[in-house]
C-alpha positions in Angstrom: 42.1 78.2 130.3 38.7 79.3 128.0 36.3 78.5 130.6 33.9 81.2 132.4 34.5 82.3 135.7 31.8 83.2 137.7 32.2 86.3 140.3 29.7 87.5 142.3 29.6 91.5 143.4 26.9 93.5 144.9 24.2 90.4 144.6 24.9 90.5 140.8 26.4 88.0 138.9 28.4 88.7 135.8 30.3 86.6 133.5 33.6 87.1 132.5 36.1 85.2 130.0 39.5 84.1 131.6 42.5 85.4 129.8 43.5 83.4 127.3 46.9 83.2 126.5 48.2 83.2 122.6 50.9 80.4 122.9 51.6 81.0 119.6 52.5 84.7 119.8 55.9 84.1 121.6 57.0 82.2 118.7 55.9 84.7 116.1 57.8 87.6 118.0 61.0 85.4 117.6 60.5 85.3 114.2 59.9 88.5 113.4 62.5 90.1 115.6 65.2 87.8 114.7 63.9 88.6 110.8 64.2 92.6 111.7 68.2 91.6 113.1 69.2 89.8 110.5 67.9 92.3 108.0 69.5 95.3 110.1 72.9 93.0 110.0 73.1 92.8 106.4 72.6 96.5 105.9 75.2 96.9 108.2 77.8 94.6 106.8 78.2 96.6 103.4 78.5 99.7 105.5 81.0 98.6 107.8 82.9 96.9 105.2 82.9 100.3 103.5 84.4 102.2 106.2 86.8 99.8 107.3 88.0 100.1 103.5 88.3 103.9 103.9 90.3 103.7 107.0 92.7 101.2 106.3 95.5 101.7 103.9 95.1 100.6 100.3 97.3 97.6 98.7 98.8 97.9 95.7 97.5 96.3 92.5 99.5 94.6 89.8 100.3 97.5 87.4 99.1 97.0 83.6 100.9 98.2 80.9 98.6 99.7 78.8 97.0 101.8 81.6 100.2 103.1 82.8 101.4 103.7 79.3 97.5 105.7 78.8 97.8 107.3 82.3 101.3 108.5 82.0 100.8 109.9 78.7 97.5 111.7 79.3 98.9 113.0 82.8 101.7 114.8 81.0 99.6 116.0 78.5 97.0 117.7 81.4 100.0 118.9 83.2 101.7 120.6 80.1 98.2 122.0 79.2 97.4 123.3 82.6 100.7 124.5 83.2 100.5 126.8 79.6 97.1 127.7 80.5 98.0 129.9 83.8 98.2 133.5 82.6 101.6 135.0 81.7 101.7 137.6 84.7 104.7 139.2 83.6 104.6 142.3 85.7 104.0 140.1 88.6 106.5 137.4 87.7 109.2 139.9 87.3 108.3 141.8 90.6 108.9 138.4 92.3 111.9 137.7 91.0 113.5 140.9 92.4 111.7 140.1 95.4 113.4 136.7 95.5 116.7 137.7 94.1 116.8 140.4 97.4 116.3 137.6 99.7 118.7 135.5 98.4 121.1 138.4 98.8 120.0 138.7 102.3 120.7 135.1 102.9 123.9 135.1 101.2 123.1 132.5 98.5 122.8 134.6 95.5 125.8 133.5 93.5 123.6 132.2 90.3 124.9 135.1 88.1 128.4 134.2 89.0 127.8 130.4 88.3 126.2 131.2 85.5 128.7 133.5 83.6 131.8 131.1 84.7 129.7 128.0 83.4 129.0 129.8 79.8 133.0 130.8 79.1 133.4 126.8 78.8 131.2 126.3 75.9 131.2 122.4 75.4 130.4 122.4 78.9 127.4 125.1 78.7 126.1 122.9 75.6 126.1 120.1 77.4 123.9 121.3 80.0 121.8 123.1 77.9 120.8 119.5 76.4 121.2 118.0 79.9 118.3 120.2 80.5 116.5 120.1 77.9 116.4 116.0 77.7 117.3 114.2 80.8 114.3 115.3 82.7 111.8 113.2 80.6 114.2 110.7 80.0 115.6 109.8 83.4 112.1 109.7 84.9 110.6 107.7 82.4 113.4 105.0 82.6 112.8 105.0 86.4 108.9 104.2 85.7 110.0 101.7 83.5 112.3 100.0 85.9 110.2 100.5 89.0 107.1 98.9 86.9 109.3 95.8 85.7 111.4 95.0 88.8 109.7 96.9 91.7 105.8 95.9 90.7 104.8 96.0 94.6 106.3 99.5 94.8 105.6 101.0 91.7 101.9 102.3 92.1 103.0 104.2 95.6 105.9 105.8 94.1 104.0 106.4 90.8 101.6 108.3 93.3 104.3 110.5 94.9 105.4 111.7 91.5 101.6 112.4 90.4 101.1 114.5 93.5 104.3 116.6 93.4 103.5 117.5 89.9 99.9 118.3 90.7 100.6 120.6 93.5 103.6 122.1 91.4 100.7 123.5 89.0 99.2 125.4 91.8 102.3 126.8 92.7 102.7 128.2 89.3 99.1 129.8 89.4 99.5 130.9 92.3 103.2 132.3 92.6 104.2 133.4 89.0 108.0 133.9 88.9 110.3 134.8 86.1 113.8 132.9 85.7 117.0 134.4 86.1 117.6 135.0 82.6 114.5 136.9 82.1 114.8 139.5 85.1 115.3 143.6 84.1 118.6 144.0 84.7 119.9 141.0 86.1 122.7 140.5 83.6 122.0 136.7 83.2 123.5 135.0 80.3 120.3 133.0 78.2 122.7 129.7 77.3 120.1 128.8 74.8 120.1 132.0 72.4 123.9 132.5 72.8 124.8 129.2 71.9 122.1 128.3 69.8 121.2 124.9 71.4 118.0 122.9 70.6 115.3 121.9 73.4 114.7 124.4 75.7 110.7 125.1 75.6 111.7 128.4 77.3 113.7 129.8 74.7 114.7 130.3 71.4 111.8 129.3 68.8 110.2 127.5 71.6 109.2 129.9 74.3 105.8 130.8 72.5 104.6 127.0 73.1 105.7 127.3 77.1 104.8 129.7 80.2 107.9 131.0 80.6 106.9 132.5 84.2 106.4 129.4 86.0 109.9 129.0 87.5 108.7 128.0 90.8 109.0 125.4 91.7 111.4 123.9 89.7 110.3 120.3 88.5 113.8 119.5 87.2 114.4 119.4 91.3 111.3 117.5 92.0 111.6 114.9 89.0 115.0 114.5 89.6 114.9 114.2 93.3 112.2 111.9 93.1 114.3 109.7 90.7 117.4 109.7 92.7 116.0 108.8 96.1 114.1 106.0 94.0 117.4 104.4 92.9 119.0 105.3 95.9 116.2 103.2 97.9 115.9 100.3 95.7 119.2 99.3 93.6 121.0 97.1 94.8 124.4 97.9 92.8 126.6 100.3 94.6 127.3 102.3 91.6 123.8 102.5 91.0 122.8 104.0 94.4 125.8 106.7 93.7 124.5 107.8 90.3 120.9 108.2 92.2 122.3 110.7 94.6 124.4 112.3 92.2 121.7 113.1 89.6 119.4 115.4 91.5 122.8 117.2 92.7 123.9 117.5 89.0 120.3 118.9 88.1 120.8 121.6 90.7 124.0 122.7 89.2 122.5 122.9 85.5 119.5 124.9 85.9 121.3 127.3 88.2 124.2 127.4 85.4 122.0 127.8 82.5 120.1 130.7 84.3 116.8 128.9 84.5 116.1 128.9 88.1 117.2 130.3 91.2 118.8 128.4 94.3 114.9 128.8 96.2 112.7 127.7 93.1 115.3 124.1 93.9 113.6 124.6 97.5 110.5 124.9 96.4 110.8 121.3 94.3 111.6 119.6 97.3 108.9 121.1 99.4 106.6 119.9 96.4 108.2 116.4 96.6 107.4 116.2 100.1 103.9 116.5 99.8 104.1 113.6 97.4 105.5 111.3 99.6 102.9 112.6 102.1 100.1 111.9 99.8 101.4 108.2 99.1 102.3 107.6 102.8 98.4 108.5 103.6 97.0 106.5 100.9 99.1 103.5 101.3 100.0 103.4 104.4 104.0 102.9 104.0 106.6 105.0 101.7 107.1 103.4 98.4 110.4 101.6 99.6 108.7 100.2 102.6 106.2 97.8 100.5 106.8 94.3 99.1 108.9 94.1 95.8 106.4 92.0 94.4 102.6 91.5 94.5 101.6 88.5 96.4 98.8 86.6 94.6 95.2 86.3 95.6 94.1 83.8 97.6 90.8 82.0 96.7 87.8 83.0 98.7 84.9 80.4 99.4 81.7 82.1 98.5 79.9 84.3 100.4 76.2 83.6 101.4 74.5 86.4 101.7 72.8 87.5 105.2 69.4 87.5 104.2 69.6 83.4 102.8 71.3 82.6 106.0 68.7 83.9 108.2 66.2 81.0 108.3 68.7 78.9 109.2 70.0 81.0 112.2 66.0 81.5 113.0 65.7 77.5 113.8 69.1 77.1 115.5 67.9 79.8 118.2 64.5 77.8 118.7 66.3 74.7 119.1 
Protein backbone atom coordinates (compact mmCIF):
# COMPACT_ATOMS: atom_id res chain seq x y z
CA UNK A 1 0.00 0.00 0.00
CA UNK A 2 1.35 3.37 -0.96
CA UNK A 3 4.63 1.92 -2.50
CA UNK A 4 5.67 2.03 -6.14
CA UNK A 5 5.54 -1.26 -8.01
CA UNK A 6 8.03 -1.73 -10.91
CA UNK A 7 6.84 -3.36 -14.07
CA UNK A 8 8.95 -4.24 -17.14
CA UNK A 9 7.31 -3.91 -20.48
CA UNK A 10 9.19 -4.28 -23.79
CA UNK A 11 12.48 -3.24 -22.27
CA UNK A 12 11.15 -0.20 -20.54
CA UNK A 13 10.65 0.38 -16.90
CA UNK A 14 7.56 2.28 -15.76
CA UNK A 15 6.64 3.36 -12.30
CA UNK A 16 2.92 3.13 -11.65
CA UNK A 17 1.29 3.96 -8.38
CA UNK A 18 -0.55 1.13 -6.70
CA UNK A 19 -4.22 1.75 -6.05
CA UNK A 20 -4.88 3.55 -2.80
CA UNK A 21 -8.02 2.56 -0.99
CA UNK A 22 -9.78 5.33 0.88
CA UNK A 23 -10.90 3.51 4.00
CA UNK A 24 -12.89 6.50 5.23
CA UNK A 25 -15.08 6.58 2.09
CA UNK A 26 -17.49 3.75 3.03
CA UNK A 27 -18.19 5.41 6.35
CA UNK A 28 -18.79 8.76 4.67
CA UNK A 29 -21.03 7.16 2.09
CA UNK A 30 -22.95 5.41 4.84
CA UNK A 31 -23.45 8.70 6.66
CA UNK A 32 -24.63 10.47 3.52
CA UNK A 33 -27.03 7.70 2.50
CA UNK A 34 -28.37 7.44 6.03
CA UNK A 35 -28.86 11.20 6.23
CA UNK A 36 -30.65 11.26 2.86
CA UNK A 37 -32.79 8.31 3.88
CA UNK A 38 -33.70 10.07 7.11
CA UNK A 39 -34.69 13.26 5.30
CA UNK A 40 -36.83 11.22 2.92
CA UNK A 41 -38.57 9.52 5.81
CA UNK A 42 -39.10 12.87 7.53
CA UNK A 43 -40.82 14.16 4.40
CA UNK A 44 -42.80 10.98 3.89
CA UNK A 45 -44.26 10.87 7.39
CA UNK A 46 -46.43 14.03 7.13
CA UNK A 47 -47.64 12.95 3.68
CA UNK A 48 -48.51 9.47 4.91
CA UNK A 49 -50.22 10.92 7.97
CA UNK A 50 -52.28 13.30 5.80
CA UNK A 51 -53.23 10.48 3.43
CA UNK A 52 -54.32 8.25 6.31
CA UNK A 53 -56.42 11.10 7.73
CA UNK A 54 -58.16 11.50 4.37
CA UNK A 55 -58.88 7.79 4.13
CA UNK A 56 -59.94 7.23 7.73
CA UNK A 57 -63.41 8.23 9.02
CA UNK A 58 -63.46 11.41 11.08
CA UNK A 59 -63.97 11.22 14.81
CA UNK A 60 -66.67 13.52 16.21
CA UNK A 61 -65.38 16.35 18.36
CA UNK A 62 -67.02 17.73 21.45
CA UNK A 63 -69.51 20.39 20.27
CA UNK A 64 -69.07 23.93 21.54
CA UNK A 65 -72.25 25.81 22.39
CA UNK A 66 -71.30 29.23 21.07
CA UNK A 67 -70.02 27.77 17.80
CA UNK A 68 -73.15 25.69 17.26
CA UNK A 69 -75.48 28.63 17.89
CA UNK A 70 -73.53 30.74 15.43
CA UNK A 71 -73.34 27.93 12.87
CA UNK A 72 -77.06 27.16 12.97
CA UNK A 73 -78.02 30.84 12.79
CA UNK A 74 -75.69 31.48 9.86
CA UNK A 75 -76.78 28.31 8.09
CA UNK A 76 -80.48 29.14 8.31
CA UNK A 77 -79.83 32.70 7.19
CA UNK A 78 -77.86 31.40 4.21
CA UNK A 79 -80.56 28.82 3.43
CA UNK A 80 -83.27 31.50 3.43
CA UNK A 81 -81.11 33.85 1.39
CA UNK A 82 -80.32 31.27 -1.30
CA UNK A 83 -83.87 29.90 -1.38
CA UNK A 84 -85.33 33.34 -1.88
CA UNK A 85 -82.59 34.30 -4.36
CA UNK A 86 -83.71 31.55 -6.74
CA UNK A 87 -85.64 33.37 -9.47
CA UNK A 88 -89.40 32.90 -9.29
CA UNK A 89 -89.90 31.13 -12.60
CA UNK A 90 -93.67 31.36 -12.49
CA UNK A 91 -94.41 29.91 -15.93
CA UNK A 92 -92.08 26.95 -15.46
CA UNK A 93 -93.32 26.40 -11.90
CA UNK A 94 -96.96 26.29 -12.98
CA UNK A 95 -96.16 23.99 -15.91
CA UNK A 96 -94.26 21.65 -13.58
CA UNK A 97 -97.20 21.64 -11.16
CA UNK A 98 -99.58 20.64 -13.95
CA UNK A 99 -97.22 17.87 -15.04
CA UNK A 100 -96.75 16.58 -11.48
CA UNK A 101 -100.52 16.61 -10.91
CA UNK A 102 -100.99 14.54 -14.07
CA UNK A 103 -98.38 12.04 -12.88
CA UNK A 104 -100.19 11.65 -9.57
CA UNK A 105 -103.49 11.14 -11.37
CA UNK A 106 -101.81 8.46 -13.48
CA UNK A 107 -100.50 6.78 -10.32
CA UNK A 108 -103.89 7.06 -8.61
CA UNK A 109 -102.63 9.13 -5.68
CA UNK A 110 -104.00 12.56 -6.66
CA UNK A 111 -106.25 12.98 -3.62
CA UNK A 112 -104.73 16.23 -2.29
CA UNK A 113 -107.70 18.30 -3.38
CA UNK A 114 -110.19 16.05 -1.55
CA UNK A 115 -108.07 16.14 1.61
CA UNK A 116 -107.69 19.92 1.36
CA UNK A 117 -111.46 20.52 1.07
CA UNK A 118 -112.37 17.98 3.76
CA UNK A 119 -110.03 19.36 6.41
CA UNK A 120 -110.88 22.95 5.53
CA UNK A 121 -114.50 22.25 6.47
CA UNK A 122 -113.43 21.73 10.11
CA UNK A 123 -112.35 25.20 11.14
CA UNK A 124 -110.56 24.41 14.39
CA UNK A 125 -108.61 21.61 12.71
CA UNK A 126 -107.42 23.55 9.68
CA UNK A 127 -106.52 26.60 11.79
CA UNK A 128 -104.44 24.33 14.05
CA UNK A 129 -102.74 22.88 10.98
CA UNK A 130 -101.94 26.37 9.68
CA UNK A 131 -100.13 27.22 12.91
CA UNK A 132 -98.52 23.77 12.98
CA UNK A 133 -97.15 24.34 9.46
CA UNK A 134 -95.84 27.80 10.35
CA UNK A 135 -94.15 27.07 13.69
CA UNK A 136 -93.29 23.45 14.49
CA UNK A 137 -91.05 23.22 11.45
CA UNK A 138 -88.53 25.35 13.38
CA UNK A 139 -89.38 24.63 17.01
CA UNK A 140 -89.09 20.85 16.85
CA UNK A 141 -85.94 20.85 14.75
CA UNK A 142 -84.13 23.25 17.10
CA UNK A 143 -85.39 21.27 20.12
CA UNK A 144 -83.98 18.01 18.75
CA UNK A 145 -80.63 19.69 18.04
CA UNK A 146 -80.49 21.00 21.62
CA UNK A 147 -81.42 17.54 22.97
CA UNK A 148 -78.66 15.93 20.91
CA UNK A 149 -76.16 18.54 22.07
CA UNK A 150 -76.93 17.92 25.74
CA UNK A 151 -77.67 14.19 25.87
CA UNK A 152 -75.80 12.72 22.88
CA UNK A 153 -72.74 14.91 22.22
CA UNK A 154 -70.89 12.06 20.52
CA UNK A 155 -73.66 11.76 17.91
CA UNK A 156 -74.47 15.44 17.56
CA UNK A 157 -71.96 16.35 14.83
CA UNK A 158 -72.91 13.45 12.56
CA UNK A 159 -76.64 14.10 12.95
CA UNK A 160 -76.15 17.81 12.35
CA UNK A 161 -74.12 17.10 9.21
CA UNK A 162 -76.93 14.90 7.87
CA UNK A 163 -79.42 17.73 8.46
CA UNK A 164 -77.20 20.35 6.82
CA UNK A 165 -76.45 18.17 3.79
CA UNK A 166 -80.19 17.50 3.40
CA UNK A 167 -80.89 21.22 3.39
CA UNK A 168 -78.03 21.96 1.03
CA UNK A 169 -79.17 19.55 -1.66
CA UNK A 170 -82.73 20.86 -1.32
CA UNK A 171 -81.50 24.27 -2.43
CA UNK A 172 -80.27 22.65 -5.63
CA UNK A 173 -83.74 21.21 -6.17
CA UNK A 174 -85.37 24.62 -5.77
CA UNK A 175 -83.12 26.02 -8.47
CA UNK A 176 -83.35 23.15 -10.96
CA UNK A 177 -87.03 22.34 -10.56
CA UNK A 178 -89.27 25.33 -9.74
CA UNK A 179 -92.68 24.09 -8.65
CA UNK A 180 -95.86 25.88 -7.69
CA UNK A 181 -97.70 24.52 -4.63
CA UNK A 182 -101.22 23.16 -5.20
CA UNK A 183 -102.88 26.31 -3.79
CA UNK A 184 -101.31 28.37 -6.63
CA UNK A 185 -102.22 26.05 -9.51
CA UNK A 186 -104.27 27.43 -12.37
CA UNK A 187 -107.70 25.86 -12.19
CA UNK A 188 -106.67 23.46 -9.44
CA UNK A 189 -109.54 24.52 -7.18
CA UNK A 190 -107.37 24.20 -4.06
CA UNK A 191 -108.07 26.35 -0.99
CA UNK A 192 -105.32 28.58 0.41
CA UNK A 193 -106.24 27.94 4.03
CA UNK A 194 -104.10 30.75 5.42
CA UNK A 195 -105.89 33.33 3.30
CA UNK A 196 -109.36 31.92 3.96
CA UNK A 197 -108.95 31.71 7.75
CA UNK A 198 -106.58 34.67 8.06
CA UNK A 199 -104.12 32.84 10.26
CA UNK A 200 -100.63 34.10 10.95
CA UNK A 201 -97.32 32.62 10.05
CA UNK A 202 -97.21 31.18 6.54
CA UNK A 203 -94.31 32.76 4.68
CA UNK A 204 -95.91 31.87 1.35
CA UNK A 205 -99.37 33.38 1.81
CA UNK A 206 -100.99 36.62 2.87
CA UNK A 207 -98.78 39.54 3.85
CA UNK A 208 -95.63 37.37 3.97
CA UNK A 209 -95.75 36.03 0.42
CA UNK A 210 -93.34 38.66 -0.90
CA UNK A 211 -90.72 37.58 1.65
CA UNK A 212 -90.41 34.00 0.39
CA UNK A 213 -90.05 32.20 -2.92
CA UNK A 214 -93.51 30.79 -3.53
CA UNK A 215 -92.35 28.46 -6.29
CA UNK A 216 -89.90 26.41 -4.23
CA UNK A 217 -92.16 23.51 -3.30
CA UNK A 218 -89.96 20.63 -4.47
CA UNK A 219 -88.57 19.11 -2.32
CA UNK A 220 -90.56 19.58 0.87
CA UNK A 221 -88.20 20.45 3.70
CA UNK A 222 -91.10 20.19 6.12
CA UNK A 223 -90.87 16.47 5.39
CA UNK A 224 -87.07 16.35 5.20
CA UNK A 225 -86.60 18.06 8.56
CA UNK A 226 -89.52 16.36 10.33
CA UNK A 227 -88.36 12.94 9.20
CA UNK A 228 -84.83 13.74 10.42
CA UNK A 229 -86.30 14.69 13.80
CA UNK A 230 -88.52 11.62 13.94
CA UNK A 231 -85.80 9.13 13.02
CA UNK A 232 -83.34 10.72 15.44
CA UNK A 233 -85.75 10.57 18.35
CA UNK A 234 -86.90 7.06 17.48
CA UNK A 235 -83.33 5.76 17.27
CA UNK A 236 -81.94 7.44 20.40
CA UNK A 237 -84.79 8.02 22.86
CA UNK A 238 -85.17 5.48 25.65
CA UNK A 239 -88.79 6.22 26.60
CA UNK A 240 -91.34 4.31 24.48
CA UNK A 241 -93.72 7.28 24.32
CA UNK A 242 -90.93 9.48 22.94
CA UNK A 243 -90.12 6.95 20.24
CA UNK A 244 -93.79 6.78 19.27
CA UNK A 245 -93.96 10.56 19.04
CA UNK A 246 -90.84 10.45 16.90
CA UNK A 247 -92.66 8.31 14.34
CA UNK A 248 -95.89 10.29 14.54
CA UNK A 249 -94.28 13.67 13.94
CA UNK A 250 -93.34 13.22 10.23
CA UNK A 251 -96.61 11.36 9.64
CA UNK A 252 -98.70 14.25 10.97
CA UNK A 253 -96.50 16.70 9.07
CA UNK A 254 -97.28 14.89 5.82
CA UNK A 255 -101.02 15.25 6.47
CA UNK A 256 -100.58 18.94 7.33
CA UNK A 257 -98.63 19.92 4.20
CA UNK A 258 -101.23 18.26 1.99
CA UNK A 259 -104.27 19.55 3.91
CA UNK A 260 -103.04 23.14 3.74
CA UNK A 261 -102.38 22.78 -0.03
CA UNK A 262 -98.72 23.66 0.35
CA UNK A 263 -97.31 20.46 -1.17
CA UNK A 264 -98.07 17.47 -3.34
CA UNK A 265 -97.45 13.91 -2.16
CA UNK A 266 -94.45 13.74 -4.50
CA UNK A 267 -92.91 16.81 -2.86
CA UNK A 268 -92.67 14.67 0.26
CA UNK A 269 -90.89 11.97 -1.74
CA UNK A 270 -88.37 14.61 -2.79
CA UNK A 271 -87.82 15.51 0.86
CA UNK A 272 -87.18 11.86 1.73
CA UNK A 273 -84.66 11.59 -1.13
CA UNK A 274 -82.81 14.67 0.15
CA UNK A 275 -82.66 13.19 3.65
CA UNK A 276 -81.24 9.94 2.25
CA UNK A 277 -78.51 12.00 0.58
CA UNK A 278 -77.83 13.81 3.85
CA UNK A 279 -77.36 10.55 5.74
CA UNK A 280 -75.10 9.25 2.97
CA UNK A 281 -72.86 12.31 3.34
CA UNK A 282 -72.73 11.87 7.12
CA UNK A 283 -71.92 8.17 6.75
CA UNK A 284 -69.14 8.90 4.25
CA UNK A 285 -67.60 11.49 6.58
CA UNK A 286 -67.85 9.67 9.92
CA UNK A 287 -67.91 6.06 8.73
CA UNK A 288 -71.15 5.34 10.57
CA UNK A 289 -74.73 6.46 10.92
CA UNK A 290 -75.24 8.94 13.78
CA UNK A 291 -77.12 6.56 16.10
CA UNK A 292 -74.31 3.97 15.89
CA UNK A 293 -71.64 6.35 17.15
CA UNK A 294 -70.76 6.46 20.87
CA UNK A 295 -73.11 8.53 22.99
CA UNK A 296 -70.27 10.38 24.68
CA UNK A 297 -66.93 11.55 23.33
CA UNK A 298 -64.06 9.79 25.06
CA UNK A 299 -61.46 12.14 26.60
CA UNK A 300 -58.21 12.37 24.73
CA UNK A 301 -55.31 10.38 26.20
CA UNK A 302 -52.04 12.18 26.83
CA UNK A 303 -49.40 11.49 24.21
CA UNK A 304 -45.62 11.64 24.75
CA UNK A 305 -43.87 14.49 22.97
CA UNK A 306 -42.92 13.55 19.43
CA UNK A 307 -39.30 14.05 18.35
CA UNK A 308 -38.66 15.08 14.80
CA UNK A 309 -37.05 12.60 12.45
CA UNK A 310 -34.15 14.95 11.65
CA UNK A 311 -33.09 15.32 15.27
CA UNK A 312 -33.24 11.56 15.81
CA UNK A 313 -31.18 10.78 12.71
CA UNK A 314 -27.64 11.10 14.25
CA UNK A 315 -28.52 8.48 16.87
CA UNK A 316 -29.84 6.12 14.19
CA UNK A 317 -26.64 6.53 12.16
CA UNK A 318 -24.51 5.82 15.23
CA UNK A 319 -26.52 2.71 16.04
CA UNK A 320 -26.10 1.40 12.48
CA UNK A 321 -22.28 1.80 12.71
CA UNK A 322 -22.11 -0.13 15.96
